[in-house]
Steps between C-alpha positions, in 0.01 A plus 500: 500500500157661537414740219435862583140625506408649164376859513342672203615859449280726293681666209463855373441567130767742378670598177868405515736572210197573283324172576205418728635304796388333821741594778563506875776693676762290675436608859171310515623167368829528693310559826289189440809290437667645811211366708505153347240540227524432127362791293317444171430813295152482345419703186194725501229523235190712455296200381541288813325162475363398840548124453861540389573741784347263755702206367820705516445634852406151624857391422650771720579518871466880521432816302685833511347820361796735465542875493531682168538844345157446343168559674168317500285665233240716682224365277529190721354704787276729298713813467662701222878521468652782706780709341757354741408143401739452210587127498258217435519128428158369404632149433624479857171647626303224328728225628508626860123544515455143376768345721400653837160327528652176370776514761231546766297210359807273492616617847833595344736710718499853361732796559437838340761776489435866403308466170406151614353652818296742287392218264369301795291795617355562154430127452278519809309805374714771658629821344829688494631853542681555170721772647526472878711817516197702384260365764447743793634357821724240336877533469704455183582129494721510192864397526768764562755584233822304513635152434308183584630486856361850558169430326438175689623615841240503781296817452217506752349304784201269494267385776418128488145423607467236773340164432579487129717290275787748502496519879534119508818527293653800679450563870590871517206742458701740283771490233659718235458420131608635164259705292526471121147562371272769366170313529325358805174361629206741495208262564583166660376197312223292657634195680839656575646584839731794571823368652710818528472874442742788445505804734276690257240220508579351157454122499838325475410130535190287442396136522213293361263423787358176360825362359578138582873563466756782537354802318680823584587810298713800592549842341874509567781280360603222742705333226761777526789371718260304725771358727578856613141574604330272755147580377589429136669176603199394707265552204711297260561228757124478563426477128774240447368289789149507351637396159693212657184384677313513171775302327499232771123469484511460123774237527308301762190496279704374204668231710180366662451147362172424334272269693390183320146512371 
Protein backbone atom coordinates (compact mmCIF):
# COMPACT_ATOMS: atom_id res chain seq x y z
CA UNK A 1 0.00 0.00 0.00
CA UNK A 2 1.37 3.41 -0.97
CA UNK A 3 1.95 5.70 2.00
CA UNK A 4 0.07 8.97 2.18
CA UNK A 5 1.89 12.19 1.32
CA UNK A 6 3.27 13.79 4.47
CA UNK A 7 2.13 17.37 5.07
CA UNK A 8 3.67 19.58 7.72
CA UNK A 9 1.15 21.63 9.69
CA UNK A 10 2.42 24.69 11.50
CA UNK A 11 1.58 24.72 15.21
CA UNK A 12 0.49 27.67 17.35
CA UNK A 13 2.23 28.41 20.64
CA UNK A 14 -0.40 28.57 23.39
CA UNK A 15 -0.64 28.14 27.13
CA UNK A 16 -2.78 25.10 27.93
CA UNK A 17 -3.52 24.06 31.52
CA UNK A 18 -0.79 26.44 32.66
CA UNK A 19 1.89 25.02 30.36
CA UNK A 20 3.36 26.32 27.09
CA UNK A 21 2.12 24.07 24.30
CA UNK A 22 2.34 23.61 20.55
CA UNK A 23 -1.13 22.94 19.18
CA UNK A 24 -3.33 22.74 16.08
CA UNK A 25 -7.12 22.58 16.05
CA UNK A 26 -8.63 19.38 14.71
CA UNK A 27 -10.41 20.77 11.64
CA UNK A 28 -7.13 21.36 9.81
CA UNK A 29 -5.58 17.94 10.35
CA UNK A 30 -8.93 16.17 9.82
CA UNK A 31 -9.41 17.96 6.48
CA UNK A 32 -5.96 16.84 5.32
CA UNK A 33 -6.71 13.24 6.26
CA UNK A 34 -10.09 13.44 4.51
CA UNK A 35 -8.28 14.30 1.27
CA UNK A 36 -5.74 11.50 1.56
CA UNK A 37 -2.87 13.33 3.24
CA UNK A 38 -0.96 12.51 6.41
CA UNK A 39 -0.62 15.55 8.71
CA UNK A 40 2.47 16.12 10.84
CA UNK A 41 2.20 18.92 13.41
CA UNK A 42 5.46 20.89 13.57
CA UNK A 43 6.38 22.86 16.73
CA UNK A 44 7.30 26.53 16.41
CA UNK A 45 10.29 28.30 17.93
CA UNK A 46 11.53 31.87 17.96
CA UNK A 47 15.14 30.77 17.38
CA UNK A 48 14.57 28.99 14.07
CA UNK A 49 17.75 27.45 12.64
CA UNK A 50 17.71 27.64 8.84
CA UNK A 51 19.63 24.40 8.24
CA UNK A 52 17.38 22.41 10.56
CA UNK A 53 14.25 23.94 9.03
CA UNK A 54 15.46 23.16 5.51
CA UNK A 55 16.24 19.54 6.44
CA UNK A 56 12.80 19.14 8.02
CA UNK A 57 10.84 20.67 5.13
CA UNK A 58 12.83 18.60 2.62
CA UNK A 59 11.27 15.48 4.15
CA UNK A 60 7.73 16.74 3.56
CA UNK A 61 5.38 16.53 0.58
CA UNK A 62 3.47 19.71 1.48
CA UNK A 63 3.14 22.52 4.02
CA UNK A 64 -0.02 23.95 5.58
CA UNK A 65 -0.05 27.34 7.32
CA UNK A 66 -3.25 27.31 9.36
CA UNK A 67 -5.54 29.96 10.74
CA UNK A 68 -5.24 31.05 14.37
CA UNK A 69 -6.66 33.42 16.96
CA UNK A 70 -3.24 35.09 17.03
CA UNK A 71 -2.01 37.70 14.56
CA UNK A 72 1.31 38.36 12.88
CA UNK A 73 3.15 40.88 15.05
CA UNK A 74 2.98 44.26 13.25
CA UNK A 75 6.68 44.85 13.87
CA UNK A 76 7.14 42.35 11.03
CA UNK A 77 5.75 44.97 8.64
CA UNK A 78 7.00 48.07 10.41
CA UNK A 79 3.96 49.16 12.41
CA UNK A 80 3.00 49.60 16.05
CA UNK A 81 0.37 47.37 17.66
CA UNK A 82 -3.17 48.70 17.23
CA UNK A 83 -5.55 48.51 20.24
CA UNK A 84 -7.67 45.86 18.50
CA UNK A 85 -4.63 43.62 17.94
CA UNK A 86 -4.73 41.62 21.16
CA UNK A 87 -3.30 38.18 20.30
CA UNK A 88 0.23 37.47 19.18
CA UNK A 89 2.45 34.42 18.70
CA UNK A 90 6.01 35.50 17.99
CA UNK A 91 7.29 31.92 17.93
CA UNK A 92 4.90 31.13 15.10
CA UNK A 93 5.84 34.38 13.35
CA UNK A 94 9.51 33.40 13.35
CA UNK A 95 8.81 29.89 12.11
CA UNK A 96 6.43 30.96 9.34
CA UNK A 97 8.77 33.68 8.07
CA UNK A 98 11.60 31.12 7.90
CA UNK A 99 9.54 28.33 6.34
CA UNK A 100 7.87 30.28 3.50
CA UNK A 101 11.08 31.08 1.57
CA UNK A 102 12.36 27.55 2.21
CA UNK A 103 9.14 26.04 0.86
CA UNK A 104 9.57 28.19 -2.26
CA UNK A 105 13.22 27.15 -2.60
CA UNK A 106 12.33 23.45 -2.22
CA UNK A 107 9.29 23.78 -4.54
CA UNK A 108 7.14 22.36 -1.75
CA UNK A 109 3.35 22.61 -2.22
CA UNK A 110 2.07 25.31 0.12
CA UNK A 111 -1.44 26.18 1.30
CA UNK A 112 -2.10 29.14 3.58
CA UNK A 113 -5.39 29.65 5.43
CA UNK A 114 -6.47 32.86 7.22
CA UNK A 115 -3.43 33.67 9.40
CA UNK A 116 -1.39 31.59 6.97
CA UNK A 117 -2.64 33.82 4.14
CA UNK A 118 -1.54 36.89 6.11
CA UNK A 119 1.83 35.28 6.96
CA UNK A 120 2.49 34.68 3.27
CA UNK A 121 1.81 38.32 2.46
CA UNK A 122 4.09 39.58 5.24
CA UNK A 123 6.82 37.10 4.26
CA UNK A 124 6.87 38.76 0.83
CA UNK A 125 7.13 42.28 2.28
CA UNK A 126 3.43 43.11 2.44
CA UNK A 127 1.49 44.74 5.27
CA UNK A 128 -1.82 44.14 7.02
CA UNK A 129 -4.85 46.08 8.20
CA UNK A 130 -4.91 45.24 11.91
CA UNK A 131 -8.62 46.03 12.20
CA UNK A 132 -10.37 45.80 8.84
CA UNK A 133 -13.66 46.95 10.41
CA UNK A 134 -12.09 50.38 11.06
CA UNK A 135 -10.88 50.94 7.49
CA UNK A 136 -13.17 53.28 5.48
CA UNK A 137 -14.80 51.45 2.62
CA UNK A 138 -14.22 47.96 4.00
CA UNK A 139 -16.90 45.85 5.65
CA UNK A 140 -16.65 44.09 9.00
CA UNK A 141 -15.18 40.68 8.16
CA UNK A 142 -15.38 39.25 11.67
CA UNK A 143 -17.50 36.18 12.32
CA UNK A 144 -21.10 36.58 13.50
CA UNK A 145 -22.13 35.53 16.99
CA UNK A 146 -23.40 31.98 17.33
CA UNK A 147 -22.15 28.41 17.27
CA UNK A 148 -19.46 27.18 14.89
CA UNK A 149 -21.93 26.40 12.12
CA UNK A 150 -23.12 30.02 12.25
CA UNK A 151 -19.61 31.47 12.46
CA UNK A 152 -18.28 29.41 9.55
CA UNK A 153 -21.33 29.68 7.29
CA UNK A 154 -20.81 31.44 3.94
CA UNK A 155 -20.87 35.16 4.68
CA UNK A 156 -20.07 37.09 1.52
CA UNK A 157 -19.24 36.62 -2.13
CA UNK A 158 -15.85 36.70 -3.80
CA UNK A 159 -14.85 37.37 -7.39
CA UNK A 160 -12.20 34.99 -8.74
CA UNK A 161 -9.77 36.66 -11.12
CA UNK A 162 -9.35 34.92 -14.49
CA UNK A 163 -6.09 33.28 -15.48
CA UNK A 164 -4.88 32.54 -11.96
CA UNK A 165 -4.24 29.45 -9.90
CA UNK A 166 -7.61 29.58 -8.17
CA UNK A 167 -9.43 29.91 -11.49
CA UNK A 168 -7.64 26.74 -12.65
CA UNK A 169 -9.07 24.87 -9.67
CA UNK A 170 -12.60 26.31 -9.79
CA UNK A 171 -14.28 27.27 -13.05
CA UNK A 172 -17.01 29.60 -11.73
CA UNK A 173 -16.06 33.31 -11.58
CA UNK A 174 -17.79 33.83 -8.22
CA UNK A 175 -18.41 31.95 -4.98
CA UNK A 176 -19.50 32.54 -1.40
CA UNK A 177 -17.08 32.02 1.48
CA UNK A 178 -17.03 32.26 5.26
CA UNK A 179 -15.50 35.29 6.94
CA UNK A 180 -13.79 34.75 10.30
CA UNK A 181 -11.05 37.39 10.47
CA UNK A 182 -10.29 40.86 11.74
CA UNK A 183 -7.09 41.48 9.79
CA UNK A 184 -6.49 41.59 6.04
CA UNK A 185 -4.03 42.61 3.37
CA UNK A 186 -3.24 46.33 3.19
CA UNK A 187 -0.18 46.33 0.90
CA UNK A 188 0.30 43.28 -1.30
CA UNK A 189 3.69 41.62 -1.00
CA UNK A 190 6.05 41.80 -3.98
CA UNK A 191 5.94 38.66 -6.09
CA UNK A 192 2.37 37.78 -5.13
CA UNK A 193 -0.67 37.65 -7.39
CA UNK A 194 -4.22 38.52 -6.32
CA UNK A 195 -6.47 35.53 -7.01
CA UNK A 196 -9.81 36.70 -5.54
CA UNK A 197 -11.37 39.76 -3.95
CA UNK A 198 -14.39 40.46 -1.73
CA UNK A 199 -17.14 42.89 -2.84
CA UNK A 200 -15.49 45.68 -0.83
CA UNK A 201 -12.18 45.13 -2.66
CA UNK A 202 -10.35 43.33 0.18
CA UNK A 203 -7.97 40.69 -1.16
CA UNK A 204 -9.28 37.20 -0.36
CA UNK A 205 -6.81 34.89 -2.13
CA UNK A 206 -3.20 35.16 -3.33
CA UNK A 207 -0.59 32.99 -5.01
CA UNK A 208 3.19 33.12 -5.40
CA UNK A 209 3.96 34.13 -8.98
CA UNK A 210 7.37 32.43 -9.24
CA UNK A 211 6.47 29.26 -7.34
CA UNK A 212 7.51 25.99 -8.94
CA UNK A 213 4.70 24.13 -7.19
CA UNK A 214 1.19 24.73 -5.77
CA UNK A 215 1.42 27.92 -3.69
CA UNK A 216 -1.99 29.35 -2.82
CA UNK A 217 -3.36 31.13 0.24
CA UNK A 218 -6.91 32.17 1.09
CA UNK A 219 -8.38 34.46 3.74
CA UNK A 220 -11.37 32.21 4.43
CA UNK A 221 -11.51 28.68 5.91
CA UNK A 222 -11.83 25.97 3.23
CA UNK A 223 -11.11 23.27 5.82
CA UNK A 224 -14.58 23.81 7.34
CA UNK A 225 -16.91 21.08 5.96
CA UNK A 226 -15.18 21.15 2.54
CA UNK A 227 -17.37 18.44 0.98
CA UNK A 228 -20.37 20.76 1.37
CA UNK A 229 -18.71 23.63 -0.52
CA UNK A 230 -17.45 23.03 -4.08
CA UNK A 231 -14.83 25.81 -3.91
CA UNK A 232 -13.41 24.55 -0.61
CA UNK A 233 -13.30 21.02 -1.98
CA UNK A 234 -11.56 22.16 -5.16
CA UNK A 235 -8.83 23.92 -3.15
CA UNK A 236 -8.12 20.92 -0.95
CA UNK A 237 -8.25 18.52 -3.89
CA UNK A 238 -5.77 20.73 -5.77
CA UNK A 239 -3.42 20.87 -2.80
CA UNK A 240 -3.69 17.11 -2.23
CA UNK A 241 -2.94 16.41 -5.90
CA UNK A 242 0.17 18.60 -5.73
CA UNK A 243 1.33 16.80 -2.57
CA UNK A 244 0.82 13.41 -4.23
CA UNK A 245 2.86 14.56 -7.23
CA UNK A 246 5.62 15.70 -4.89
CA UNK A 247 5.55 12.37 -3.05
CA UNK A 248 5.77 10.39 -6.31
CA UNK A 249 8.66 12.51 -7.53
CA UNK A 250 10.53 11.98 -4.26
CA UNK A 251 9.91 8.22 -4.43
CA UNK A 252 11.14 7.99 -8.02
CA UNK A 253 14.35 9.81 -7.11
CA UNK A 254 14.96 7.43 -4.20
CA UNK A 255 14.27 4.36 -6.34
CA UNK A 256 16.51 5.40 -9.27
CA UNK A 257 19.41 2.90 -9.33
CA UNK A 258 22.89 4.30 -9.19
CA UNK A 259 24.86 4.00 -12.39
CA UNK A 260 28.18 2.16 -12.16
CA UNK A 261 31.20 4.42 -12.16
